[in-house]
Steps between C-alpha positions, in 0.01 A plus 500: 500500500769744399252769394266484802332835556618655173271635235613430149369645178563269200427641160395266215422252774230281335710277281842357450777632724272750665244239598763269640645788698165607641442144625850461641490838677161421655636167628794690643260709711466806290180700446501486119341759280485402132485773235403403144279622219265205455240539774320170430820297502631677805182454707490127406863456608441671834187299574699178443783622718264592780343160478849366579516724806738755344488871575459680163324805357454594135494843351445564121790728404652602169862579608559705182242751623646725773157611629388134523810406700474810718138419591587134577796611712267716709293189575810309596601778743154483656564123560818578691745578225743303281815323625588303187453577133557241229496676160407196292240635253634483142407424142673415174410631153779364285616624162817568319601861485405522135141399577469666842257789504508779751176349651666160549801660658296718732261221615789314662677811637171610669442173696848378570700811561261781574288255705794427719563865553140569584488228764825600664407867496158440671595222743853578617392798714317262735823295539706816560254609764549164678880497452480150351410368156583256231461574128571222245487586133469225235750524215599213269814332379433667162546831675860384553586365156226607260266297287409505127158654435455649844640850483215640705491220761881493540508875540256486784683214677838665465343827620365326808853396593618855472199625703575245768860617544385868524211429732726290717725799543213735579296281731744262658631745754142547618437134574338407171705257283444468130612197300420335170454139382576399147317170427616271221277253311204443731235235446197724498171411322611710202831312469327163543304564180816529289589218255705216658799565273512865619476393864776243447720768346435733795582227754825416314626849585445458870795337694275345764304325220147625560274798484451696815166501680305803629571358845873525441463877449255537792761343729751773408233766559434369852865537585525853365171593674617375839717630780768264386582716203567816703848552352401430141424813305516622142581155375365292210476124542489273201276200576554310183652165566842624394416654156705808562807316635 
């Protein structure tokens, strides 16, 4: 129960890594608040979690909309404030540079990068007021080495690494640590739908010989959200089975 008594906001928390993280955090004793755009999916997830005896709340939030985030943050403050923020919300909209339109570019920037800024901007004051907080931003291994056809996505994930370093400098001295996690190939529902030959090719690139699971990433989040990570700040952790070795 390493997160007992802590309130954690998890964005994009209704599927994949976000869902696994919400469940793990609740089992670790946290009061979990899930932010996501799909209200129906979010309410169904929370109902199932509560049936398991887990402490969770859902708020429909579009992280790309500052006013939306600001309003949701006010509700969180009324509930006692935020101790932990997991900036997990993200999308892809892939295209080569030649085919990428300004709209395709901006759609990913708005959610992945601006969304991260919006959430930190609105929730970090509560942590600063308490003198304790944990912010974990979700990057990607492609933010470290690039990826064909993902100029927009890679730009956001590399940008998140830079944001994390800067925020760590600004907030760390005030008791709020900021770190990033860069997942590798993770077996989400989207990845599971890929052709077997593509999956085999992906696995062949991973030294440990398998895809990661959402639970693998959630485990790292728990550490970074806990008191145990008090001296870890401004860092980016690759959780990728050794891909970047």
